[in-house]
N, C-alpha and C positions, 0 to 999 in steps of 0.2 A: 530371643535374640538375632535370631536369623531375620525374623520379620521386621525388626526394627532396622537393621543394616539395609533392607532392600526398600523400606520407607525413606529412609533416609538419600538413597539412590536416586530414588524416582523425585524426590523434592528438591535435592541441591540445583538439579539444573533449571527448574520453575525459580529458584531464589536469584539466581546468577542470571536470567531471562528479564528478570525485574530491573536490574542493575542496567542492561542493554536498552531498556528503553528510554526515549528522549525526554526532555521536558514537555509539559503538559501546557502547549499555547493555549491563550485564550481566544475565542474568536474574532477579535479584534486584531490580535498579532497574527492569526494564520491569513487573514484578511491583507493585513499590511505586509506581510511577507510575501504573499501571493502576487500583489501590485509592484513590489519594488524589485522581486528576485525572480521571477516567474517570465517566460516571454508573452507578449500580447497586452495591450490595456486592459481587453474585455477577455473575460473567461467565466466557464464555470467552477466552481468551488464545491469540491466534497471533503466534509469532515467524518473521519470513521473512529467511534469511540475506541478508547481502550478501557475494558472491561476487569483489568487485573492479571497479573502474570497465571494464574492458573486458567482464567476463562478464554485468555487470547490463545494460550497454549491450545486449548482444546479447538478454539475456533480455527486456528490455522493448521491443524491437524483436518478437522472437518472440509478446510478448502484444499488443502493437499491431496486428500484422499477420496472424497467423496464430489467436491467441485461445488460443496457448499458456501457460497460467498455471501449469502442474507441479503441477497437481492443486488448487491454491488452491480456485478454483469449487467443487468437490465439498467441500471441507472446510468450507467456509463454509455450503454448503447443511445438513450436517451438523450444525453448530453453532446454525442458525436453529431448526432441528426440534427440538431438545432446549431444557431449561430450565437456565440463564436465557436469555432473549433478548438480553443484552449480549452484544457481541462486541468484544473489544481487539484490534487489530493493529499489531505493530511491526515495522519493518525499518529498519537503518540508512541506506538509501539512499531518500530521500524521493520520488525520481521513481519508483524502482519498486515503491512502497507505492501511489502514486498511478495506475500504470498498471494493477496487480492489481485494484485496487478499483474503478477505471473498467470494466475490463472484468468484474468481477464484477457490478455493479449494470447494466451492460447487458443482463446476462442475465435481467432480470425485468421483468416486466410493471407497468403502472402501480398502484401502491397496493398489490402485492404484499409489500411489505415493514414495512408500517405495524407498528409495535410493537416493531420492531428497533433496537437503539441500536448503533452502530458509532462506535469510539474508536479514531480513528487517532494512535497515538504516534509522535512523531519527524517531525510534518509539520505545516505553517501551512495556512490556509485556503486552498482550493482552490475557486474558482467553478465549475469543471467538476463536480467530485466533488457540490455544494453543489446544483447543479442536477440530477443525475441522482438525487439522494438525494430532493430533492423529488418528482420523478417517482415513484420506488417508493415513497415514504413512509418512508423509513428516516430515523433521526434520526443525524447525524454530530457529534462532537465532535472538534476539533482540538487535539491537546496536543504543542505546539513542543518 
């Protein structure tokens, strides 16, 4: 009986995390949203898949504890070395998107991203990301 309660306590947050995830946009919808609501007519677009509540929760944990972002920070570094300097990122799970961007921004020094614009599609304002962006010099745009 005690193990069932423990299992329920562990699984309930995962179920509610699935409710937090935004709708899953198609590739065309992501491109259309990026073109209409993100700064700059030209940009690099990165689409991070959601693998479901349990897999996303494990990915978020891996990002936050071990810095294992699945190569996203390397992809971001490649984007900002090329033109244009505008990057749009979409993930159906806003918590996963926030963890990825937070980790990536933490890898840069103060004002190192000056002139870089990052548009986060499917995410509302995050004070943590806004603070990190201000430190690095990046400009963030949130598109819920």
